[in-house]
C-alpha positions in Angstrom: 101.6 -44.9 -105.0 99.1 -42.1 -104.9 95.7 -41.5 -106.5 93.7 -38.3 -106.3 90.0 -38.3 -106.9 89.2 -34.6 -107.6 85.6 -34.5 -108.8 83.6 -31.4 -109.4 80.9 -33.0 -107.4 80.8 -36.5 -105.9 84.0 -38.6 -106.3 82.1 -41.8 -105.4 81.1 -43.1 -108.9 84.7 -42.7 -110.2 86.1 -44.5 -107.2 83.7 -47.4 -107.6 84.8 -47.8 -111.2 88.5 -47.4 -110.4 88.5 -50.0 -107.6 86.7 -52.5 -109.8 89.9 -52.5 -112.0 92.7 -51.6 -109.5 93.6 -54.1 -106.8 95.4 -53.0 -103.7 98.7 -55.0 -103.7 100.8 -52.4 -101.8 100.1 -49.2 -99.9 98.1 -46.6 -101.8 97.6 -43.0 -100.6 94.1 -41.8 -101.7 93.1 -38.1 -101.9 89.5 -37.2 -102.2 88.0 -33.8 -103.1 84.3 -33.9 -102.4 82.5 -30.8 -103.8 79.1 -32.5 -103.5 78.3 -31.1 -100.0 78.1 -27.6 -101.4 75.2 -28.6 -103.6 73.2 -29.7 -100.5 73.1 -26.4 -98.5 69.7 -25.4 -99.7 68.1 -28.8 -99.3 69.7 -29.7 -96.0 66.6 -28.7 -93.9 64.3 -31.0 -95.9 65.3 -34.5 -94.6 63.6 -36.6 -97.3 64.9 -34.5 -100.2 68.4 -34.4 -98.6 68.5 -38.2 -98.2 67.1 -38.8 -101.7 69.8 -36.5 -103.1 72.5 -38.4 -101.1 71.4 -41.8 -102.2 71.1 -40.7 -105.9 74.8 -39.8 -105.8 75.9 -43.0 -104.0 76.3 -41.7 -100.4 75.4 -44.2 -97.7 72.8 -42.7 -95.3 74.0 -41.9 -91.7 72.2 -40.5 -88.8 71.8 -36.7 -89.0 70.7 -36.1 -85.4 72.8 -33.4 -83.8 75.4 -33.5 -86.6 76.8 -30.7 -88.7 76.7 -31.0 -92.4 80.4 -31.7 -92.5 80.1 -34.5 -89.9 77.2 -36.1 -91.9 79.4 -36.2 -95.0 82.4 -37.3 -93.1 80.5 -40.2 -91.5 79.0 -41.1 -94.9 82.4 -41.1 -96.6 83.8 -43.3 -93.8 80.9 -45.7 -94.3 81.5 -45.7 -98.1 85.2 -46.3 -97.7 84.5 -49.1 -95.3 82.1 -50.8 -97.7 84.6 -50.4 -100.6 87.4 -51.9 -98.4 85.3 -54.9 -97.5 84.2 -55.5 -101.1 87.7 -55.3 -102.5 89.5 -56.9 -99.5 91.8 -54.1 -98.3 92.4 -52.2 -95.1 92.4 -48.5 -94.7 93.3 -45.6 -92.3 91.9 -42.1 -92.5 94.7 -39.6 -92.4 93.0 -36.3 -92.8 89.7 -34.5 -93.2 89.2 -30.8 -93.6 87.0 -28.4 -95.6 87.1 -25.0 -97.2 84.7 -22.1 -96.8 82.6 -23.2 -99.8 81.8 -26.6 -98.2 84.2 -28.7 -100.3 85.5 -31.4 -98.1 89.0 -32.9 -98.5 89.9 -36.4 -97.3 93.1 -38.4 -97.3 93.2 -42.2 -96.7 95.9 -44.8 -96.7 94.8 -48.1 -98.3 96.8 -51.3 -97.8 96.5 -55.0 -98.4 
Protein backbone atom coordinates (compact mmCIF):
# COMPACT_ATOMS: atom_id res chain seq x y z
CA UNK A 1 0.00 0.00 0.00
CA UNK A 2 1.05 3.59 -0.61
CA UNK A 3 0.03 6.95 0.80
CA UNK A 4 1.36 10.28 -0.48
CA UNK A 5 1.14 13.38 1.67
CA UNK A 6 1.56 16.24 -0.79
CA UNK A 7 0.79 19.39 1.12
CA UNK A 8 1.27 22.91 -0.20
CA UNK A 9 3.08 23.64 3.03
CA UNK A 10 3.59 21.31 5.98
CA UNK A 11 2.29 17.73 5.66
CA UNK A 12 2.54 17.15 9.43
CA UNK A 13 -1.01 18.13 10.53
CA UNK A 14 -2.58 15.86 7.88
CA UNK A 15 -0.27 13.00 8.85
CA UNK A 16 -1.21 13.31 12.52
CA UNK A 17 -4.92 13.08 11.66
CA UNK A 18 -4.37 10.22 9.19
CA UNK A 19 -2.47 8.02 11.63
CA UNK A 20 -5.03 8.59 14.37
CA UNK A 21 -7.41 6.59 12.13
CA UNK A 22 -5.14 4.32 10.05
CA UNK A 23 -3.33 1.50 11.85
CA UNK A 24 -0.20 -0.05 10.35
CA UNK A 25 -1.07 -3.73 9.87
CA UNK A 26 1.19 -4.37 6.86
CA UNK A 27 3.95 -2.54 5.03
CA UNK A 28 3.01 0.97 3.93
CA UNK A 29 5.10 3.17 1.66
CA UNK A 30 4.80 6.82 2.62
CA UNK A 31 5.69 9.73 0.35
CA UNK A 32 5.98 13.25 1.77
CA UNK A 33 6.25 16.50 -0.12
CA UNK A 34 7.25 19.21 2.33
CA UNK A 35 6.91 22.70 0.86
CA UNK A 36 7.19 24.33 4.27
CA UNK A 37 10.99 24.92 4.18
CA UNK A 38 10.54 27.41 1.31
CA UNK A 39 8.49 29.64 3.63
CA UNK A 40 11.37 29.87 6.10
CA UNK A 41 14.14 31.26 3.88
CA UNK A 42 13.69 34.88 4.99
CA UNK A 43 13.38 34.10 8.70
CA UNK A 44 16.13 31.47 8.93
CA UNK A 45 18.72 33.94 10.33
CA UNK A 46 16.41 34.93 13.23
CA UNK A 47 16.71 31.89 15.52
CA UNK A 48 13.75 32.73 17.79
CA UNK A 49 11.39 33.58 14.94
CA UNK A 50 12.50 30.49 12.98
CA UNK A 51 11.95 28.17 15.95
CA UNK A 52 8.56 29.72 16.76
CA UNK A 53 7.52 29.24 13.12
CA UNK A 54 8.59 25.58 13.21
CA UNK A 55 6.76 24.84 16.45
CA UNK A 56 3.60 26.58 15.23
CA UNK A 57 3.51 24.13 12.31
CA UNK A 58 4.28 21.02 14.36
CA UNK A 59 7.97 20.54 13.59
CA UNK A 60 10.08 19.22 16.47
CA UNK A 61 13.04 21.46 17.25
CA UNK A 62 16.50 20.13 16.47
CA UNK A 63 19.94 21.66 16.84
CA UNK A 64 20.73 24.18 14.08
CA UNK A 65 24.44 24.48 14.80
CA UNK A 66 26.49 23.89 11.66
CA UNK A 67 23.53 22.50 9.71
CA UNK A 68 22.09 23.55 6.39
CA UNK A 69 18.40 24.40 6.15
CA UNK A 70 17.78 21.06 4.45
CA UNK A 71 19.56 19.14 7.20
CA UNK A 72 17.54 20.94 9.89
CA UNK A 73 14.28 19.94 8.19
CA UNK A 74 15.52 16.43 7.50
CA UNK A 75 16.45 15.93 11.16
CA UNK A 76 13.17 17.46 12.29
CA UNK A 77 11.15 15.18 9.98
CA UNK A 78 13.07 12.13 11.22
CA UNK A 79 12.28 13.14 14.80
CA UNK A 80 8.60 13.68 13.92
CA UNK A 81 8.37 10.27 12.19
CA UNK A 82 10.08 8.61 15.16
CA UNK A 83 7.56 10.13 17.58
CA UNK A 84 4.67 9.15 15.29
CA UNK A 85 5.98 5.57 15.09
CA UNK A 86 6.34 5.32 18.85
CA UNK A 87 2.86 6.73 19.48
CA UNK A 88 1.18 4.42 16.95
CA UNK A 89 3.39 1.38 17.54
CA UNK A 90 5.04 0.84 14.16
CA UNK A 91 8.57 0.68 12.81
CA UNK A 92 9.96 2.70 9.94
CA UNK A 93 12.84 3.04 7.52
CA UNK A 94 13.77 6.16 5.57
CA UNK A 95 14.19 5.31 1.90
CA UNK A 96 14.85 8.68 0.28
CA UNK A 97 15.29 12.38 0.91
CA UNK A 98 15.93 14.96 -1.80
CA UNK A 99 14.95 18.54 -2.61
CA UNK A 100 14.28 20.78 -5.56
CA UNK A 101 15.70 24.23 -6.29
CA UNK A 102 12.76 25.94 -4.57
CA UNK A 103 13.42 24.26 -1.18
CA UNK A 104 10.65 21.71 -1.40
CA UNK A 105 11.92 18.56 0.31
CA UNK A 106 10.73 15.09 -0.70
CA UNK A 107 10.84 12.14 1.68
CA UNK A 108 9.99 8.47 1.27
CA UNK A 109 9.60 6.07 4.20
CA UNK A 110 8.60 2.46 4.67
CA UNK A 111 6.33 1.88 7.69
CA UNK A 112 5.73 -1.65 8.98
CA UNK A 113 4.20 -3.34 12.04
